C-alpha positions as CSV (number, residue, x, y, z in Angstrom):
1,M,0.0,0.0,-0.1
2,K,1.1,3.5,-0.7
3,D,1.9,6.2,1.8
4,F,-0.7,8.7,2.9
5,W,-0.5,11.9,0.8
6,N,-1.5,14.5,3.3
7,K,-1.6,17.5,1.0
8,G,-4.4,19.6,-0.8
9,W,-7.9,18.4,0.0
10,Q,-6.7,15.5,1.9
11,R,-5.2,17.9,4.4
12,T,-8.3,20.0,4.4
13,R,-10.4,16.9,5.5
14,V,-7.9,15.9,8.1
15,I,-8.0,19.4,9.6
16,R,-11.8,19.3,9.7
17,E,-11.9,15.9,11.2
18,R,-9.5,17.1,13.9
19,N,-11.7,20.1,14.5
20,T,-14.6,17.7,15.0
21,A,-12.6,16.0,17.8
22,W,-12.0,19.2,19.5
23,F,-15.5,20.3,19.3
24,I,-16.9,16.9,20.6
25,Q,-14.4,16.6,23.4
26,K,-15.2,20.1,24.5
27,L,-18.8,19.3,24.9
28,W,-18.1,15.9,26.4
29,H,-15.9,17.4,29.2
30,A,-18.4,20.3,29.7
31,G,-21.3,18.0,30.0
32,K,-20.2,15.8,32.9
33,A,-23.6,16.1,34.6
34,I,-25.6,15.3,31.4
35,R,-23.6,12.4,30.0
36,H,-26.5,9.9,30.3
37,D,-29.0,12.4,28.8
38,P,-30.1,10.9,25.5
39,D,-30.6,14.3,23.9
40,F,-27.1,15.2,24.7
41,L,-25.9,11.9,23.4
42,I,-27.8,12.2,20.2
43,F,-26.3,15.7,19.6
44,L,-22.7,14.3,20.1
45,V,-23.3,11.6,17.7
46,R,-24.7,14.0,15.1
47,C,-21.6,16.1,15.5
48,G,-19.5,13.3,13.9
49,W,-21.8,13.7,10.6
50,T,-21.7,16.0,7.9
51,N,-24.6,17.5,5.9
52,E,-23.0,17.5,2.5
53,S,-22.9,15.4,-0.5
54,H,-20.1,14.7,-2.9
55,G,-18.0,17.4,-1.4
56,R,-20.6,20.0,-1.6
57,G,-22.4,21.9,1.0
58,R,-19.6,22.3,3.7
59,R,-21.1,25.5,5.1
60,S,-24.4,23.8,5.3
61,T,-23.0,21.4,8.0
62,I,-22.1,24.3,10.2
63,R,-25.7,25.7,9.9
64,W,-27.1,22.1,10.3
65,R,-25.0,21.4,13.4
66,N,-25.7,24.8,15.1
67,G,-29.4,24.2,14.3
68,H,-29.3,21.0,16.3
69,L,-27.3,22.8,19.0
70,A,-29.9,25.5,19.3
71,E,-32.7,22.8,19.4
72,Y,-30.8,21.0,22.3
73,L,-30.3,24.3,24.2
74,N,-33.9,25.3,23.4
75,V,-32.6,28.5,21.7
76,D,-34.4,30.6,19.1
77,L,-31.8,31.3,16.5
78,E,-33.8,34.3,15.3
79,T,-33.6,36.2,18.6
80,D,-30.7,34.8,20.6
81,A,-27.0,34.7,20.2
82,L,-26.0,31.0,20.2
83,E,-22.6,31.5,21.6
84,T,-23.9,33.5,24.5
85,V,-26.5,30.7,25.4
86,V,-23.7,28.1,25.1
87,A,-21.5,30.1,27.6
88,A,-24.3,30.5,30.0
89,K,-25.6,27.0,29.9
90,L,-22.1,25.3,29.7
91,P,-19.9,27.8,31.7
92,S,-16.7,26.0,31.0
93,L,-17.2,26.6,27.3
94,K,-17.2,30.5,27.8
95,T,-14.0,31.2,26.2
96,D,-14.5,28.7,23.3
97,A,-18.2,29.3,22.4
98,T,-17.4,31.7,19.6
99,R,-15.1,29.4,17.9
100,M,-17.4,26.4,18.4
101,I,-20.2,27.9,16.6
102,R,-17.9,29.1,13.6
103,I,-15.7,26.1,13.2
104,E,-16.0,23.6,10.3
105,T,-16.7,20.0,11.7
106,G,-18.1,16.8,10.5
107,I,-16.5,13.4,9.5
108,T,-19.1,11.0,7.7
109,H,-22.1,11.6,5.5
110,C,-24.4,9.0,6.8
111,Y,-27.5,8.4,4.6
112,G,-30.9,8.7,6.1
113,A,-31.5,5.1,7.1
114,V,-28.2,4.9,9.0
115,R,-29.0,8.1,10.9
116,A,-32.5,7.0,11.8
117,V,-31.4,3.5,13.0
118,T,-28.4,5.1,15.0
119,L,-30.3,7.8,16.7
120,D,-33.1,5.4,17.7
121,F,-30.7,3.1,19.4
122,V,-29.1,6.1,21.2
123,E,-32.5,7.2,22.3
124,R,-33.5,3.7,23.6
125,Q,-30.1,2.9,25.1
126,P,-28.5,6.0,26.4
127,D,-26.6,4.2,29.2
128,T,-25.1,1.8,26.8
129,I,-23.9,4.8,24.6
130,A,-22.7,6.7,27.6
131,S,-20.6,3.6,28.8
132,A,-19.0,3.2,25.3
133,F,-18.1,7.0,25.3
134,L,-16.8,6.7,28.9
135,E,-14.6,3.7,27.8
136,V,-13.2,5.3,24.6
137,A,-12.5,8.5,26.4
138,S,-10.5,6.7,29.2
139,R,-6.7,7.0,29.4
140,R,-6.2,3.9,31.3
141,L,-7.1,1.4,28.7
142,G,-4.7,0.3,25.7
143,P,-6.2,0.5,22.2
144,Q,-7.1,-3.3,21.8
145,E,-8.8,-3.4,25.2
146,K,-10.8,-0.3,24.2
147,L,-11.9,-1.8,20.9
148,R,-13.0,-5.1,22.6
149,R,-15.2,-3.4,25.3
150,I,-16.6,-0.9,23.0
151,L,-17.4,-3.3,20.2
152,N,-19.1,-5.5,22.8
153,L,-21.3,-2.6,23.8
154,V,-22.2,-1.2,20.3
155,N,-21.5,-3.6,17.5
156,R,-25.2,-4.1,16.9
157,E,-26.9,-4.8,13.5
158,F,-30.5,-4.0,12.8
159,T,-32.7,-4.3,9.9
160,N,-34.6,-1.2,8.8
161,R,-38.1,-1.0,7.3
162,A,-36.7,-1.4,3.8
163,G,-35.1,-4.8,4.9
164,R,-31.7,-3.3,4.8
165,K,-29.2,-4.5,7.5
166,I,-27.5,-1.5,9.2
167,N,-24.8,-1.7,11.8
168,I,-24.8,1.3,14.1
169,L,-20.9,1.3,14.1
170,N,-21.3,3.3,10.9
171,G,-23.0,6.2,12.6
172,L,-21.2,5.9,16.1
173,T,-17.5,5.6,15.1
174,P,-16.9,9.1,14.0
175,T,-17.9,10.3,17.7
176,L,-16.0,7.4,19.2
177,A,-12.8,8.3,17.3
178,C,-13.2,11.9,18.3
179,L,-13.5,11.1,22.1
180,D,-10.3,8.8,22.1
181,P,-7.6,11.0,23.6
182,A,-4.9,8.8,21.9
183,R,-6.7,9.3,18.5
184,R,-6.3,5.5,17.6
185,F,-9.9,4.4,17.7
186,P,-10.7,3.8,14.0
187,I,-13.7,4.9,12.0
188,M,-15.4,2.2,10.4
189,N,-17.9,2.7,7.6
190,A,-18.4,2.4,3.9
191,K,-15.1,4.3,3.2
192,T,-13.0,1.7,5.1
193,K,-14.6,-1.4,3.5
194,P,-12.0,-1.5,0.6
195,L,-9.2,-1.0,3.0
196,L,-10.5,-3.8,5.2
197,K,-10.7,-6.0,2.2
198,E,-7.0,-5.1,1.4
199,L,-6.1,-6.2,4.9
200,G,-8.1,-9.4,4.5
201,V,-10.3,-8.7,7.5
202,Q,-14.2,-8.0,8.1
203,P,-15.7,-5.0,9.9
204,D,-15.5,-6.7,13.1
205,Y,-13.1,-6.7,16.2
206,E,-10.3,-8.2,14.2
207,G,-11.0,-5.6,11.4
208,A,-11.0,-2.8,13.9
209,V,-7.6,-3.9,15.4
210,A,-6.1,-4.3,11.7
211,L,-7.1,-0.7,11.1
212,Y,-5.7,0.7,14.2
213,R,-2.6,-1.1,13.5
214,Q,-2.2,1.1,10.3
215,I,-1.6,4.2,12.5
216,G,2.2,4.7,12.5
217,A,2.5,2.8,9.1
218,H,2.2,4.5,5.6
219,K,2.9,8.0,7.2
220,I,-0.5,7.8,8.9
221,K,-0.5,9.8,12.3
222,D,-3.9,9.2,13.8
223,S,-7.4,7.8,13.1
224,F,-8.3,10.9,11.2
225,E,-5.6,10.5,8.7
226,L,-6.5,6.8,8.5
227,D,-10.1,7.7,7.6
228,V,-8.9,10.1,5.0
229,Y,-6.4,7.6,3.6
230,A,-9.0,4.9,3.4
231,A,-11.2,7.4,1.4
232,T,-8.4,8.5,-1.1
233,Q,-6.1,5.4,-1.4
234,F,-9.0,3.3,-2.7
235,R,-11.1,6.0,-4.2
236,G,-10.3,4.9,-7.9
237,R,-11.0,1.3,-7.2
238,R,-14.4,2.1,-5.8
239,R,-15.2,4.2,-9.0
240,K,-14.2,1.2,-11.2
241,R,-16.3,-1.3,-9.4
242,R,-19.4,1.1,-9.6
243,A,-18.7,1.3,-13.4
244,G,-18.5,-2.5,-13.7
245,V,-14.7,-2.6,-14.4
246,A,-12.9,-5.7,-13.0
């Protein structure tokens, strides 16, 4: 496999993903008293997503995210300054509130069915999600032990109304990766499938271990560079498969 080329739009995406980690960690540490609140957890999960399609609509993700933040805080965006309310309701964010509402964030563009299934699980199982987030945010666990514990909690597959099987890892791993202080928890979704295939593993515990072991190889520094690497290294191969080229 080739080394990661961290320049141009790849670098831009890595920066955005690292911004997302900063944003989510700020909220997580500020919300110690509400970590089992399903609405708070739902917002954290949404923060790992984008509202764009095929590279378009980057600014719309900021508006979409801030809209959900306003909804969570019960703020009227027409009359209230969002950063003022953030600072008032979460005082530890006072010095960061302005940057938080302006910064570009988002990692994965989950399609509608994945969003619905993931958020439904978070709403029904907030204690499970909070436990997974606490585990990944821990500094006392090694990477493999984190992966084992977290996948035991949230490696769940459901069938939606259309009969399609959806694993909630697709929607959860962006936020899980952001909460890992070591930045080694891998993002697992459609973008990583070709890389997993290249490594000869499945999207399960062994696959997650194989992914995190790529960090440090191929000039990949963290899970966010790994995510962008998976999307760029195998980009051409995915297009050929869609076109029916062997």
